[in-house]
DOLUM-872369 format. One record per residue: residue in three letters; x, y, z of N, C-alpha, C, CB in turn. Coordinates in steps of 0.02 Angstrom, whole numbers, plus 32768, in hexadecimal, padded with zeros to 4 digits. Glycine has a CB too. Layout:
REM DOLUM-872369
AlaXYZXYZXYZXYZ/...
//
This chain:
REM DOLUM-872369
Met5562C7B4C2A85538C773C2A0555AC746C26754E6C785C28A/Pro555FC702C2775582C6D8C23F5561C6D2C203558FC695C253/Lys5581C6C0C1DA5567C6BFC1825546C67BC18655B0C6C1C13A/Ile5502C671C15D54F0C634C15354E3C630C10954B8C622C17D/Trp5506C608C0E054FBC5FCC09854B9C5CEC090553CC5D7C077/Lys5487C5E3C05C5455C5BAC0435471C58DC0045418C5E8C02F/Asn5443C562BFEB5446C546BFB35434C56EBF765424C513BFB9/Asn5459C5A3BF5F5446C5C2BF255488C5DABF075410C5F9BF31/Arg547CC5EDBEC754B3C60DBEA454DFC642BEC35499C628BE6D/Arg54B9C678BED754E5C6B0BEF9550DC693BF2E54BBC6EDBF19/Asp54E4C669BF5F5511C656BF97554AC622BF9054E9C63FBFCA/Ile5540C5FBBF51557EC5DDBF4255BBC5F9BF215571C5AFBF23/Ala559DC631BEFF55CEC666BEE35606C67ABF1C55A0C6ABBECB/Asp55D9C69ABF4E55F4C6B7BF7E5627C681BFAD55B8C6D6BFA3/Leu5610C64BBFBD562DC617BFE15670C600BFB855F7C5DCBFEB/Lys5671C5F4BF7856ACC5ECBF5356DEC629BF5B5699C5E1BF0B/Arg56CAC65FBF5F56F5C692BF615718C6A5BFA756D1C6C7BF47/Arg56F3C68EBFDF56FCC691C0275734C65DC03856B7C683C04F/Leu5720C61CC0265742C5DFC0425784C5D4C027571DC5A3C037/Arg57BCC5C5C05057F1C5ACC03B5807C56AC056581BC5D9C043/Glu583DC54CC03D584BC506C0515865C50DC0A8588EC4E2C017/Gly5847C4D0C0C8584FC4D8C10B5810C503C1365895C4FAC110/Asp57E2C521C11457B4C541C137577CC510C14B579EC57AC111/Val5754C524C1825727C4F5C1A656E6C520C1A0573FC4E2C1F7/Val56B2C4F2C1825667C506C18B563FC4D3C1AF5644C513C146/Tyr5605C4E5C1C355D1C4C2C1F95593C4B0C1CF55B8C4F8C23E/Thr5571C478C1DE553CC462C1C25516C449C202554BC42FC18A/Val54C5C443C1F554A4C43BC22C547FC3F9C2115478C47DC245/Arg547EC3B7C2325456C383C2195425C37DC252547DC340C207/Lys53E6C364C23353A8C354C26453ADC30BC277535CC363C23F/Val53A1C2F6C2AA53A9C2AEC2CA5361C28CC2CE53CBC2B3C31B/Ser5355C265C2B55306C23FC2B7530EC223C30552F7C1F0C270/Gly52D9C230C32B52CAC21AC36A52BFC1D1C36D5294C23CC382/His52A1C1BAC32D528EC170C33152DEC145C3345259C159C2E2/Val530DC16FC30C5352C138C304537CC14FC348538BC147C2AE/Ala5378C180C35E53A6C18EC39F5375C1C1C3C453FBC1B3C38C/Pro5352C194C3F75326C1B4C41C5342C1F0C4575302C17BC43B/Tyr5385C1CDC46E53A7C1FEC4A153CFC235C48553D4C1DAC4D0/Glu53D4C223C4465408C25AC42153E4C2A9C416541FC237C3C9/Asp5401C2DEC40F53EEC31FC40953CCC326C3C5542AC34CC413/Ala539AC350C3C45372C35AC385539CC36AC3465341C393C390/Arg53D2C39DC35153FEC3B4C3275442C3ADC33B53F0C3F2C319/Leu5464C3A2C30954B5C396C31154D9C3B9C2E254CBC34EC309/Cys5513C3D4C2F75543C403C2D25579C3D7C2AD5568C438C308/Val557FC3E4C27555B6C3B7C25055EAC3E6C2375599C38AC20F/Glu562FC3E2C23C565CC40FC21E5677C3EFC1E5568FC426C24A/His5680C417C1AF5698C407C17056E4C42EC166565FC41CC139/Glu5717C40FC1595756C42EC14E5770C42DC0FB578BC408C17F/Phe576FC460C0DA578CC455C09A57D3C44DC08F5779C484C074/Thr57E7C406C0855832C3F5C0835849C3FCC0465844C3B1C099/Trp5830C3E9C00F584CC3E0BFCF582CC411BF945843C396BFBD/Thr584AC41DBF605828C42CBF215824C402BEE95840C45FBF0B/Asn57F8C3F2BECA57EEC3BCBE945817C3E1BE60579BC3A9BE7D/Arg5842C3B0BE395865C3CBBE015840C3CDBDC3589FC3A7BDF5/Val5803C3B1BDBD57E5C3AFBD8357B0C3E7BD8657CAC36ABD75/Thr5788C3EDBDBE575FC432BDB35774C470BDDD5713C426BDC6/Gly57A5C462BE0257CAC4A6BE2557A1C4AFBE6157CAC4F1BDF5/Ser576EC489BE815749C4A9BEB35763C48CBEF756FCC4A0BEA8/Leu575DC4AABF235775C489BF6A5743C450BF825777C4C6BFAA/Met5763C42BBF9C574AC3E6BFB1574DC3D3BFFA5770C3B2BF8E/Thr5719C3C3C017571AC3AAC0635700C360C06456E6C3DAC096/Gly5737C333C068572EC2E3C05A5718C2E6C01056F0C2B7C08F/His56DAC2CCBFFC56D9C2B7BFB45696C2F2BFA656C8C252BFA5/Leu568AC326BFBE5657C353BFAC5680C38FBF9F561FC35EBFE2/Ser566BC3B9BF6A5673C400BF595647C427BF835666C40EBF11/Ile565CC463BF6F562BC49DBF9A55E8C493BF82563EC4F3BF8D/Glu55D1C482BF365594C47ABF1E5568C445BF3A559AC472BEE0/Gly559CC411BF455580C3C8BF50556BC3DBBFA955CBC378BF3E/Leu5597C3F1BFC9557FC3FAC00B5549C428C01255B2C40EC034/Leu5544C468BFFA5503C484BFEC54C0C459BFE1550CC4A9BFB2/Ala54C9C438BFAE548BC40EBF87547CC3E9BFBC549AC3DDBF42/Gln549BC3C1BFE854A6C383C0155476C3A8C05B550CC36DC027/Glu5492C3DEC078548DC3FBC0B55456C434C0B254D2C413C0CA/Asn545DC45FC0755424C495C06E543AC4D3C09A53D7C476C08B/Glu5468C4CBC0C35485C509C0EA54C6C4FEC0FE5460C51BC128/Ile54EBC531C0FB5538C52DC11C553BC571C14C5580C531C0D8/His5559C554C1835567C58EC1B355ACC597C1B6554DC583C1FB/Glu55B6C5E4C1C25607C5EDC1BE5619C5E9C20B5624C63EC196/Gln55FEC5DEC23D5610C5CFC28355DBC59BC29B5612C614C2B2/Pro55E8C576C2D255BEC544C2EE5584C563C2FD55D8C521C326/Pro5549C54AC2F25515C569C3165511C569C35F54DEC551C302/Arg54ECC598C37E54F4C598C3C454B7C560C3D754EBC5EAC3E6/Gly54B5C544C41A5489C514C42F548BC4D9C40D544FC52AC42D/Val54BDC4C5C3DD54B7C485C3BD54FFC45FC3C554A0C48FC36F/Arg54EEC41AC3DE5531C401C3F25555C3DFC3B7552BC3CFC42E/Asn5599C3E6C3BB55C0C3C6C38355A6C379C37C5614C3CAC394/Ile55A8C364C346559DC316C33555D4C2EDC35D55A4C305C2E0/Ala5612C306C35D5650C2E4C3795656C2E9C3C65690C302C359/Asp5630C313C3EC5630C31BC42B560DC2E5C44D5618C357C43A/Pro561AC2D8C48255F2C2AEC4A855AEC2C2C4BB5612C2A1C4DC/Ala5575C282C4B85534C2A1C4C95533C29EC51554F2C27BC4A7/Pro5500C2C4C53754F5C2CAC57754DDC285C59954C7C301C57E/Gln54FDC26FC5D354F4C226C5E954C3C230C61E5539C1FDC603/Val5488C239C6165452C23FC651541CC201C6515426C28BC648/Gly541BC1DFC62053DBC1ACC61A53E5C16EC64753D0C18FC5C9/Ala5427C155C6485436C10EC66E5428C10FC6AE547CC0F7C66C/Pro5413C0D1C6CC5414C0D5C7115453C0C6C72B53E5C0ACC72E/Leu5468C0E8C76F54A9C0D4C78D54A7C09CC7C354C9C111C7AB/Gly54D9C086C7BD54F0C04AC7EF54E2C05AC8345540C03AC7EC/Ser54EBC031C85F54E0C03AC8AA552FC048C8B954BABFF1C8D7/Asn5563C03EC892559AC050C8BB55B7C094C88C55D2C00BC8C6/Tyr5585C0BEC872559BC100C84B55ADC133C88C5554C122C813/Glu55EFC155C88755FDC181C8B5560BC1D0C8AB562EC167C8CF/Gly55F2C1D1C85C5601C20BC84555D2C24BC8565606C201C805/Arg55C7C283C854559FC2B9C8615578C2C9C81855CFC2F7C87D/Leu5537C2C4C82B5504C2D3C7F654F9C320C80054BBC2A6C7FE/Asp5509C333C7B854FDC38AC7AE54B2C395C7A0552CC3ADC765/Glu5499C3C7C7935457C3D4C78D543BC3B7C74B544EC41CC791/Pro5462C3C5C70E5440C3ACC6D55436C35CC6D6546AC3C2C697/Glu546EC33DC6F85457C2F2C6FB541CC2DEC727548FC2C9C713/Leu5415C304C76153D8C2E7C786539CC2F9C76B53D3C2FBC7CC/Arg538BC335C745535DC347C70A534EC309C6DD5380C380C6DC/Gly5384C2F1C6D6537FC2C4C6995364C27BC6B253CBC2BDC674/Leu537FC26DC7005369C22AC70D531FC232C719538FC209C749/Asn5313C27AC73F52BBC282C75552A0C26FC7115298C2DDC76F/Lys52B0C296C6D85284C28CC69C527FC23CC68652A4C2B9C65E/His52B1C224C69C52B8C1D6C681527EC1B4C6AA530CC1AEC694/Val527BC1C8C6ED5257C1A6C70D5208C1B7C70F5274C1A7C744/Ala5202C1F1C6FB51C8C218C6EE519DC1F1C6A551E6C26EC6E1/Asp51CEC1E6C67E51B6C1D0C63751A7C174C63C51FDC1E7C5F6/Gly51BEC159C66B51AFC119C6715164C108C67451CFC101C6A7/Ser5154C0CAC670511FC0AEC66850E9C0BEC6AD5134C067C65B/Asp50A5C0E0C6AE5086C0D5C6E05063C090C6ED505FC104C6E2/Pro5061C075C7335051C028C73A5007C02FC736506CC000C784/Arg4FE0C06EC7464F99C064C74D4F76C05FC6FE4F79C0A4C77B/Thr4F9BC08BC6C94F8AC07DC68D4FAFC045C6594F8CC0B8C676/Arg4FD9C01EC6814FFCBFE1C65E4FCABFA1C6585042BFCAC68B/Arg4FD3BF89C60F4FA6BF4FC6064FCFBF12C61C4F8ABF48C5B9/His4F99BEDAC6254FBCBE9AC6324FE8BE7DC6034F91BE6BC63E/Pro5024BE69C601504DBE55C5D55033BE2FC59B5079BE34C5F4/Arg5003BDF8C5A14FE9BDCCC57C4FA5BDE4C55B4FE5BD93C5A2/Ser4F87BE25C56C4F4ABE3EC55A4F4BBE47C50B4F3BBE7FC581/Trp4F10BE4AC4EC4F0EBE53C4A94F0DBE9AC4A94ED7BE31C484/Arg4F31BEB2C4674F42BEF9C4584F18BF02C4154F97BF08C450/Pro4EF7BF3EC4164EC5BF44C3D24F08BF67C39E4E6CBF88C3E2/
//
């Protein structure tokens, strides 16, 4: 079972003992559905500790130390969590309409996504007149 470190003193000390320069850890970010409606709800981000701060002596990933990363993310994973897509990987492309000249083969997830896109569309029986008053 992969190790998960929380934002507490014991886990910070354990993480400092285990990590070496060049090690990669993973965090999970929650994505707002209002900002990115077609994105996954959770995305995995990888952080590589590439240098050591000469003043504090702690490992750094970009501008964050181990303590700073834990304070910002609350959890650090040793391995990428299962079922969570990496933020750098491309998102599944299932929501766009296809042109009349499309010659590719649609696989099952794409067809399900297109059917959901059609089912989520507006119902003409419940649609309001465009210039009607809205309460």
